[in-house]
N, CA, C and O of each residue as an XYZ file, in Angstrom:
484
protein
N    -150.452     33.401     39.941
C    -150.260     33.083     38.537
C    -151.331     33.820     37.734
O    -152.494     33.857     38.135
N    -150.945     34.399     36.614
C    -151.917     35.085     35.769
C    -152.075     34.336     34.456
O    -151.147     33.681     33.981
N    -153.254     34.443     33.885
C    -153.591     33.754     32.641
C    -153.981     34.778     31.586
O    -154.411     35.886     31.908
N    -153.826     34.398     30.326
C    -154.269     35.244     29.218
C    -155.792     35.328     29.277
O    -156.462     34.326     29.527
N    -156.326     36.493     29.054
C    -157.773     36.695     29.067
C    -158.393     35.930     27.904
O    -157.934     36.049     26.768
N    -159.432     35.147     28.178
C    -160.144     34.498     27.077
C    -161.129     35.513     26.518
O    -161.693     36.314     27.262
N    -161.331     35.477     25.218
C    -162.145     36.508     24.574
C    -163.481     35.991     24.057
O    -164.353     36.776     23.685
N    -163.640     34.681     24.034
C    -164.881     34.078     23.528
C    -165.470     33.145     24.579
O    -164.735     32.476     25.305
N    -166.785     33.103     24.659
C    -167.487     32.218     25.589
C    -167.239     30.764     25.188
O    -167.447     30.399     24.031
N    -166.797     29.937     26.129
C    -166.547     28.535     25.787
C    -167.833     27.745     25.515
O    -167.771     26.636     24.984
N    -168.992     28.301     25.870
C    -170.262     27.618     25.656
C    -170.879     27.981     24.307
O    -171.216     27.102     23.514
N    -171.025     29.295     24.050
C    -171.731     29.712     22.831
C    -170.842     30.391     21.789
O    -171.267     30.582     20.649
N    -169.602     30.760     22.168
C    -168.692     31.372     21.205
C    -168.811     32.882     21.058
O    -168.066     33.480     20.282
N    -169.725     33.508     21.779
C    -169.879     34.964     21.683
C    -168.714     35.685     22.355
O    -168.010     35.106     23.183
N    -168.516     36.958     21.993
C    -167.456     37.760     22.591
C    -167.737     37.957     24.086
O    -168.876     38.193     24.489
N    -166.688     37.856     24.891
C    -166.790     38.116     26.321
C    -166.366     39.553     26.608
O    -165.585     40.140     25.859
N    -166.886     40.115     27.702
C    -166.512     41.442     28.139
C    -165.979     41.354     29.559
O    -166.435     40.527     30.348
N    -165.024     42.197     29.882
C    -164.462     42.251     31.227
C    -165.436     43.030     32.104
O    -165.893     44.109     31.727
N    -165.751     42.479     33.275
C    -166.688     43.158     34.166
C    -166.096     43.472     35.531
O    -166.730     44.160     36.330
N    -164.893     42.982     35.815
C    -164.316     43.201     37.133
C    -162.806     43.378     37.028
O    -162.124     42.595     36.366
N    -162.289     44.422     37.692
C    -160.853     44.673     37.771
C    -160.466     44.735     39.243
O    -161.206     45.269     40.069
N    -159.283     44.175     39.565
C    -158.858     44.146     40.960
C    -157.381     44.492     41.064
O    -156.557     43.967     40.315
N    -157.055     45.370     41.988
C    -155.677     45.747     42.245
C    -155.001     44.652     43.077
O    -155.521     44.253     44.119
N    -153.850     44.170     42.618
C    -153.158     43.104     43.345
C    -152.485     43.624     44.615
O    -152.150     42.837     45.500
N    -152.288     44.925     44.713
C    -151.605     45.488     45.889
C    -152.576     45.817     47.018
O    -152.406     45.351     48.145
N    -153.601     46.626     46.712
C    -154.497     47.095     47.778
C    -155.863     46.416     47.778
O    -156.710     46.712     48.621
N    -156.073     45.505     46.829
C    -157.321     44.733     46.753
C    -158.542     45.560     46.324
O    -159.669     45.074     46.420
N    -158.338     46.803     45.850
C    -159.461     47.598     45.359
C    -160.071     46.877     44.163
O    -159.354     46.412     43.277
N    -161.397     46.788     44.144
C    -162.101     46.112     43.064
C    -163.040     47.105     42.379
O    -163.762     47.858     43.034
N    -163.011     47.086     41.053
C    -163.883     47.955     40.261
C    -164.718     47.057     39.364
O    -164.184     46.220     38.636
N    -166.038     47.237     39.422
C    -166.919     46.450     38.567
C    -167.655     47.375     37.615
O    -168.180     48.412     38.020
N    -167.689     46.992     36.349
C    -168.368     47.744     35.301
C    -168.295     46.899     34.044
O    -167.839     45.756     34.098
N    -168.731     47.430     32.921
C    -168.577     46.754     31.630
C    -167.415     47.398     30.901
O    -167.502     48.553     30.484
N    -166.322     46.652     30.743
C    -165.127     47.151     30.088
C    -164.966     46.450     28.750
O    -165.242     45.257     28.630
N    -164.521     47.189     27.749
C    -164.291     46.605     26.434
C    -162.838     46.165     26.316
O    -161.935     46.792     26.870
N    -162.634     45.082     25.588
C    -161.276     44.666     25.242
C    -160.966     45.237     23.867
O    -161.874     45.599     23.119
N    -159.698     45.317     23.539
C    -159.328     45.812     22.214
C    -159.690     44.764     21.163
O    -159.892     43.595     21.491
N    -159.769     45.176     19.924
C    -160.053     44.253     18.816
C    -159.012     43.140     18.752
O    -159.314     42.025     18.327
N    -157.797     43.442     19.173
C    -156.706     42.473     19.083
C    -156.889     41.304     20.051
O    -156.374     40.213     19.807
N    -157.615     41.524     21.143
C    -157.866     40.441     22.100
C    -158.715     39.331     21.491
O    -158.704     38.202     21.982
N    -159.445     39.640     20.436
C    -160.325     38.654     19.802
C    -159.644     37.888     18.671
O    -160.248     36.996     18.075
N    -158.395     38.230     18.371
C    -157.663     37.516     17.320
C    -157.113     36.201     17.865
O    -156.874     36.065     19.065
N    -156.919     35.245     16.975
C    -156.324     33.968     17.371
C    -154.828     34.167     17.620
O    -154.255     35.174     17.203
N    -154.203     33.216     18.292
C    -152.756     33.291     18.522
C    -151.997     33.325     17.202
O    -150.992     34.026     17.080
N    -152.474     32.567     16.210
C    -151.826     32.548     14.893
C    -151.909     33.923     14.229
O    -150.938     34.387     13.631
N    -153.071     34.574     14.337
C    -153.227     35.903     13.750
C    -152.333     36.924     14.456
O    -151.751     37.795     13.808
N    -152.224     36.818     15.781
C    -151.354     37.731     16.528
C    -149.893     37.536     16.147
O    -149.152     38.509     16.007
N    -149.475     36.281     15.978
C    -148.103     35.989     15.564
C    -147.845     36.592     14.178
O    -146.788     37.175     13.939
N    -148.817     36.447     13.268
C    -148.669     36.996     11.926
C    -148.508     38.517     11.990
O    -147.641     39.078     11.320
N    -149.339     39.180     12.791
C    -149.248     40.642     12.924
C    -147.881     41.048     13.459
O    -147.286     42.013     12.980
N    -147.386     40.318     14.444
C    -146.078     40.626     15.014
C    -144.986     40.530     13.949
O    -144.128     41.408     13.854
N    -145.019     39.480     13.162
C    -144.014     39.308     12.109
C    -144.193     40.373     11.025
O    -143.211     40.919     10.521
N    -145.448     40.668     10.665
C    -145.741     41.686      9.663
C    -145.173     43.036     10.105
O    -144.568     43.748      9.302
N    -145.364     43.386     11.371
C    -144.832     44.652     11.883
C    -143.308     44.625     11.955
O    -142.649     45.608     11.619
N    -142.753     43.500     12.392
C    -141.288     43.357     12.458
C    -140.670     43.565     11.082
O    -139.586     44.135     10.955
N    -141.381     43.090     10.041
C    -140.911     43.230      8.659
C    -141.336     44.559      8.048
O    -141.177     44.771      6.846
N    -141.872     45.448      8.866
C    -142.294     46.792      8.450
C    -143.291     46.772      7.298
O    -143.298     47.661      6.447
N    -144.136     45.738      7.288
C    -145.184     45.656      6.285
C    -144.740     45.150      4.925
O    -145.524     45.162      3.975
N    -143.513     44.712      4.818
C    -143.011     44.206      3.542
C    -143.476     42.762      3.349
O    -143.042     41.860      4.065
N    -144.353     42.558      2.385
C    -144.877     41.223      2.135
C    -143.755     40.282      1.725
O    -143.759     39.109      2.099
N    -142.793     40.786      0.958
C    -141.638     39.963      0.550
C    -140.866     39.465      1.772
O    -140.453     38.307      1.822
N    -140.674     40.346      2.755
C    -139.947     39.961      3.970
C    -140.756     38.960      4.803
O    -140.193     38.040      5.396
N    -142.071     39.146      4.842
C    -142.930     38.203      5.569
C    -142.864     36.834      4.902
O    -142.820     35.808      5.581
N    -142.857     36.820      3.558
C    -142.703     35.559      2.811
C    -141.460     34.814      3.276
O    -141.511     33.619      3.566
N    -140.338     35.536      3.345
C    -139.064     34.924      3.738
C    -139.105     34.458      5.189
O    -138.682     33.346      5.504
N    -139.613     35.306      6.060
C    -139.650     35.005      7.496
C    -140.479     33.762      7.803
O    -140.078     32.926      8.611
N    -141.642     33.644      7.152
C    -142.544     32.527      7.424
C    -142.376     31.377      6.437
O    -142.970     30.312      6.606
N    -141.564     31.599      5.405
C    -141.356     30.592      4.367
C    -142.681     30.178      3.708
O    -142.983     28.993      3.560
N    -143.453     31.189      3.322
C    -144.734     30.963      2.646
C    -144.794     31.828      1.398
O    -144.004     32.759      1.236
N    -145.736     31.515      0.518
C    -145.847     32.236     -0.751
C    -146.549     33.583     -0.585
O    -147.216     33.841      0.417
N    -146.378     34.420     -1.586
C    -147.031     35.738     -1.607
C    -148.545     35.623     -1.433
O    -149.113     36.345     -0.614
N    -149.226     34.726     -2.186
C    -150.675     34.617     -2.004
C    -151.072     34.194     -0.582
O    -152.117     34.606     -0.078
N    -150.242     33.379      0.050
C    -150.538     32.953      1.418
C    -150.419     34.134      2.379
O    -151.238     34.281      3.286
N    -149.408     34.969      2.186
C    -149.252     36.167      3.019
C    -150.472     37.061      2.851
O    -151.040     37.545      3.830
N    -150.873     37.277      1.587
C    -152.049     38.125      1.324
C    -153.304     37.550      1.973
O    -154.104     38.288      2.547
N    -153.474     36.240      1.881
C    -154.645     35.590      2.475
C    -154.649     35.788      3.989
O    -155.681     36.130      4.567
N    -153.503     35.575      4.633
C    -153.402     35.746      6.085
C    -153.658     37.201      6.478
O    -154.325     37.469      7.478
N    -153.133     38.131      5.696
C    -153.351     39.547      5.965
C    -154.835     39.891      5.828
O    -155.385     40.606      6.666
N    -155.479     39.390      4.784
C    -156.915     39.628      4.599
C    -157.728     39.048      5.758
O    -158.696     39.662      6.205
N    -157.339     37.871      6.242
C    -158.046     37.246      7.372
C    -157.947     38.111      8.624
O    -158.926     38.261      9.355
N    -156.769     38.680      8.876
C    -156.586     39.548     10.038
C    -157.421     40.817      9.880
O    -158.078     41.258     10.823
N    -157.391     41.394      8.692
C    -158.160     42.613      8.437
C    -159.650     42.354      8.683
O    -160.323     43.165      9.320
N    -160.163     41.238      8.183
C    -161.569     40.877      8.397
C    -161.856     40.634      9.875
O    -162.894     41.061     10.380
N    -160.945     39.950     10.575
C    -161.138     39.654     12.001
C    -161.178     40.935     12.835
O    -161.809     40.971     13.891
N    -160.507     41.977     12.362
C    -160.531     43.260     13.061
C    -161.784     44.067     12.725
O    -161.994     45.151     13.269
N    -162.613     43.535     11.830
C    -163.887     44.179     11.527
C    -163.890     45.077     10.312
O    -164.842     45.832     10.111
N    -162.855     45.017      9.500
C    -162.776     45.849      8.303
C    -163.085     45.017      7.065
O    -162.914     43.798      7.068
N    -163.538     45.677      6.014
C    -163.817     44.956      4.773
C    -162.535     44.874      3.944
O    -161.654     45.729      4.026
N    -162.470     43.825      3.155
C    -161.307     43.600      2.305
C    -161.767     43.689      0.862
O    -162.701     43.001      0.451
N    -161.095     44.551      0.092
C    -161.432     44.667     -1.324
C    -161.056     43.375     -2.024
O    -160.103     42.699     -1.637
N    -161.799     43.044     -3.038
C    -161.545     41.793     -3.749
C    -160.539     41.980     -4.893
O    -160.630     41.298     -5.913
N    -159.588     42.896     -4.726
C    -158.570     43.127     -5.744
C    -157.700     41.896     -5.946
O    -157.173     41.673     -7.036
N    -157.550     41.096     -4.893
C    -156.703     39.901     -4.978
C    -157.189     38.980     -6.083
O    -156.402     38.548     -6.924
N    -158.485     38.675     -6.086
C    -159.005     37.759     -7.102
C    -159.170     38.451     -8.455
O    -159.161     37.783     -9.490
N    -159.319     39.773     -8.465
C    -159.476     40.486     -9.727
C    -158.149     40.565    -10.486
O    -158.127     40.504    -11.715
N    -157.043     40.702     -9.745
C    -155.741     40.883    -10.378
C    -155.060     39.579    -10.759
O    -154.201     39.566    -11.641
N    -155.422     38.504    -10.120
C    -154.772     37.229    -10.392
C    -155.739     36.361    -11.189
O    -156.791     35.976    -10.681
N    -155.391     36.056    -12.424
C    -156.305     35.260    -13.235
C    -156.250     33.779    -12.854
O    -155.321     33.322    -12.187
N    -157.255     33.058    -13.290
C    -157.397     31.652    -12.917
C    -156.209     30.807    -13.363
O    -155.786     29.907    -12.638
N    -155.668     31.085    -14.542
C    -154.533     30.302    -15.032
C    -153.322     30.461    -14.120
O    -152.621     29.489    -13.840
N    -153.079     31.665    -13.665
C    -151.943     31.911    -12.775
C    -152.128     31.154    -11.457
O    -151.169     30.602    -10.919
N    -153.336     31.129    -10.947
C    -153.627     30.400     -9.709
C    -153.364     28.910     -9.908
O    -152.758     28.260     -9.056
N    -153.821     28.377    -11.031
C    -153.606     26.953    -11.329
C    -152.109     26.668    -11.484
O    -151.622     25.643    -11.007
N    -151.383     27.566    -12.146
C    -149.930     27.409    -12.283
C    -149.245     27.387    -10.916
O    -148.361     26.563    -10.679
N    -149.650     28.290    -10.015
C    -149.054     28.327     -8.684
C    -149.363     27.039     -7.923
O    -148.519     26.519     -7.193
N    -150.579     26.533     -8.103
C    -150.973     25.284     -7.446
C    -150.139     24.115     -7.961
O    -149.671     23.288     -7.179
N    -149.954     24.051     -9.280
C    -149.166     22.975     -9.887
C    -147.701     23.022     -9.453
O    -147.061     21.981     -9.302
N    -147.180     24.216     -9.254
C    -145.779     24.372     -8.836
C    -145.612     24.140     -7.334
O    -144.489     24.103     -6.832
N    -146.724     23.982     -6.620
C    -146.654     23.768     -5.179
C    -146.450     25.041     -4.381
O    -146.107     24.988     -3.200
N    -146.659     26.190     -5.021
C    -146.479     27.475     -4.341
C    -147.640     27.779     -3.400
O    -147.482     28.513     -2.424
N    -148.797     27.215     -3.697
C    -149.962     27.393     -2.833
C    -150.624     26.031     -2.631
O    -150.423     25.101     -3.411
N    -151.410     25.941     -1.577
C    -152.134     24.698     -1.285
C    -153.476     24.708     -2.029
O    -153.921     25.761     -2.486
N    -154.118     23.546     -2.151
C    -155.442     23.522     -2.778
C    -156.446     24.435     -2.066
O    -157.265     25.083     -2.717
N    -156.384     24.486     -0.735
C    -157.295     25.358      0.016
C    -157.066     26.839     -0.311
O    -158.015     27.612     -0.440
N    -155.779     27.219     -0.445
C    -155.463     28.602     -0.803
C    -155.959     28.920     -2.220
O    -156.458     30.015     -2.478
N    -155.819     27.952     -3.135
C    -156.293     28.143     -4.505
C    -157.798     28.368     -4.520
O    -158.296     29.241     -5.231
N    -158.517     27.577     -3.734
C    -159.980     27.717     -3.669
C    -160.354     29.092     -3.140
O    -161.247     29.746     -3.678
N    -159.665     29.538     -2.071
C    -159.954     30.864     -1.503
C    -159.706     31.965     -2.532
O    -160.489     32.907     -2.649
N    -158.599     31.833     -3.282
C    -158.263     32.857     -4.274
C    -159.267     32.867     -5.417
O    -159.592     33.932     -5.944
N    -159.757     31.707     -5.805
C    -160.715     31.635     -6.906
C    -162.088     32.166     -6.486
O    -162.852     32.659     -7.316
N    -162.385     32.062     -5.221
C    -163.668     32.590     -4.713
C    -163.523     34.058     -4.479
O    -164.475     34.712     -4.053
């Protein structure tokens, strides 16, 4: 039986590295310090989002429909993935959406209070 590789130390939370590889056929074992891809460090939720984002060919409107979430929620999830991969995210989201619009979306139930707080920050 094989298991998904864990990417974080269960004790301290630091990134783990692969140090041993073994062939299941001939039992050859190779030991060294191997790096995992950036994607191995993403959460299952982030990986699912990326899969849907790619399936929708990057169309935020299509991702909205697929996940049944609002545009700001899609943008927030996309920004979280971008940050988790180690890239910086421009703050255009909060610059382009004024506070009144955020409050209107919150009142209409289009976004959650937590999403509103993230957008305002």
